[in-house]
N, C-alpha and C positions, 0 to 999 in steps of 0.2 A: 839337912835333917832338923837342926837346932834350929830352924828360923833365921839364920843370920846370914846377910850376903858380905862377900869379902871382894874386895876388888882392889889389882894393882896395875897400877898404871906404869909400864914399862917393867924396871926392874924394881921399883919403890912401892913398899908397904903402904898403902895412901889408910886405908884404914875397914870400918865395915860397920853395916848397918843392921840394926838389932830391930829386926819386923814385928817381934811380937814377945812382951815379957815370960811365954810359956815354951818350951820347945815346941819345933811347929815345922813339917813339911812344905817345903815349896812346891806347887805342884807342877809347874813348868819351867825352861829354861828363861832367865830373865833375858829381858834385851835392850841395849841401849841403841836408842835412836834418836839423832842429836843429839839433845844433852838433857834427853828422860831416859831415865832407868825405867823398864816396867817390871811387876814383879806378881804372879801371882802367887797369893798366900791363904790356902784354904776359899772360903769363900769371895774374899777382897783382891782385889787388883791395887796398888801400890804406885804411884809414881814418887822418883825421887829426883829431883833437880841435879846432876852431875857437871864437876867433881867433887860438889862440895858436899852430897846427899844430903841435899835439904829438901825435907815431904813438899809436894807440890799437889797430889790429889790423892785420897782414898776412897777408892768405890766399891760398897757391898752390892756384888750379884748375886741373885737366886739362881743354881744350877749350873755354875759355870764348872765347863767341862773341866778334868784334870789335864792338864798333858798336852792341851790346844794351843795353835799359834794363837799369841794375844801382841796386839802391836797400838803404838799410838799413830795417828795421822801425820803428817807431817806439818799440817800448822797449829797440831798440837790440842784441835777442839775437840777430837772424838775416840774414844776407844774402839780395838775390834778385837772381838774377840767370840766365842764357842761358849751356846749355852744349850741347856739338857732338858727337855717338858719331862713329866713325867712318866709320859709312855716312851723315853727313851729315844724320842725324836731330838737331833741336833742340828743348830741353826748357826749360819754364822753372822753377826750382830754387832751393828756400829752405834755407840751411846753416848749420848752427850755428856762428858767432862765434867762441865760446868753445872748441868741437871740432874744429870743420870737416869735420863730419858734416851731410850732406846729411838734410833733415827731410824732405820731398817735391818731388816734380816733376810737371809736366804736359806732355804731350807738344804740339809748338808747329806740327804740319804743315808743318815745312820753313820754317816763315817764324821774324823776330825780332820778339820785341816794340820795336817804334820810341819809344814813350812809354810812360808810368806814371804812377798816383797813387796816394796813400792816402785812405784815410777821416779825417774826423777822430780818430774815437778810434783809428785805427789797426789795425782788426781787419778792413778789407777793402783790395784794393788793386785797381784798374784799370788795366788794359793793353789797349795799340792791336797787334793780331795781324793783320796788312794791313788787310783791310774789315771784319774785326770786334771788338767792344768785349767783352772778358772780364772779367767781376768774379770773384775769387776769394778764398775766406777766407783769411787770414793764417796761422793757424794748423794747418787741415788741408789745405788746396792744394784743397777742394774749389771746383770751379766753382758759382756762384752764378745766374749768367743769361750769355745771350753776345747781344749787339745788333749788329745789321749793318747797312752803309752799302756806298753801291752803287760807292765806291771806298777806295782808302787811306786809313784814319785816321792823322793826323799827330801830334795830339796829345791830351791828354786831362787835364780837371782838375775836382777836387770845388769846389764853390760852400759855403763854410763855413758852419756852420747852416741851410744852407736845405734840405738833403735832395736834391739834385741834381747832376748831372755835365754838365759842358761838353766838348763834341769839336768838332773841326775835322776837314775832309775836304779830300783830294784835289778834290771837285768844288767846290770854295770854297764849303761852304755851314757853318754853326753849327748845331749842335743840342744840345739839353738834355735828358737822360733821368733818370727817378726813379733813385734810386742803389740804392733797396730790391729793385725787380722789372726793373729793366731796359728799361723801356717807354718809349718816346721823346713828351718831353713838347711838343717844339717845334722845328720847322726854318726856318730864314731864310737866305736867300742873301745873302751876306757880301761875295763876292767873286769878280770875275769868271774869275780862275785860280784854281790850289791855295790855300787855309787854312792856313798853316804850324804857326801856334802860337796858343796860349791865354792 
C-alpha cells in the first residue's frame, strides 16, 4: 500500500523499488517473467530489469483494470493487460511497449482475466476468464480454443516440454488440457474447497 515493492532472492534481503514518491497502492500482483518485473501502479504499468531493479519501461494506460492479470510477452515487445471502457466493457489488450500503441484487443464479456500463462515458445497465452480458459495467439489476438469449467478458474500453468496445461478451479478439481486443441485430458478432485493456485 505504500507504493514500494520489496524482493528477497532466496534468504537474503536484496533491496526495494520505490515506485512513487507518494504512498500509493499496487493494483495487482507483480509478475516476474524472464528478467522483467511488471508492476501495475494506479494507471501506470512499470517494468524493471531484475535483479538490478533497473527501470526498462513505463506505460500510462487509460482505463487499466485493477487486479487483472498483466504480463510482458516472451520477446519483451508487448504488454498484455485488461482495459475498461466508459461503459464498463473490458478488453484483453496487447500494447506495443516501444510505441504504447495497442496491437489487438479481445472483448472479455465484463469479466477480468484472473490469471494467465505463456506457452514455452512464447506464441500462445492462456488466460482464465471467469469459468472459461482461453487460448490466444500472441501475435494476432486470435482465440485458438476455449475450455469450460463448472465454476471460476483460479489459476493456469503450462507444463514445460509436455504439451499440456494444468488448471485449478473453485470446485476444488485439478484438470489437464491439451495445449494445442483445448481438449480436457484428465480431471481429479484434489480439495474439498476451492483450489487456488497451481
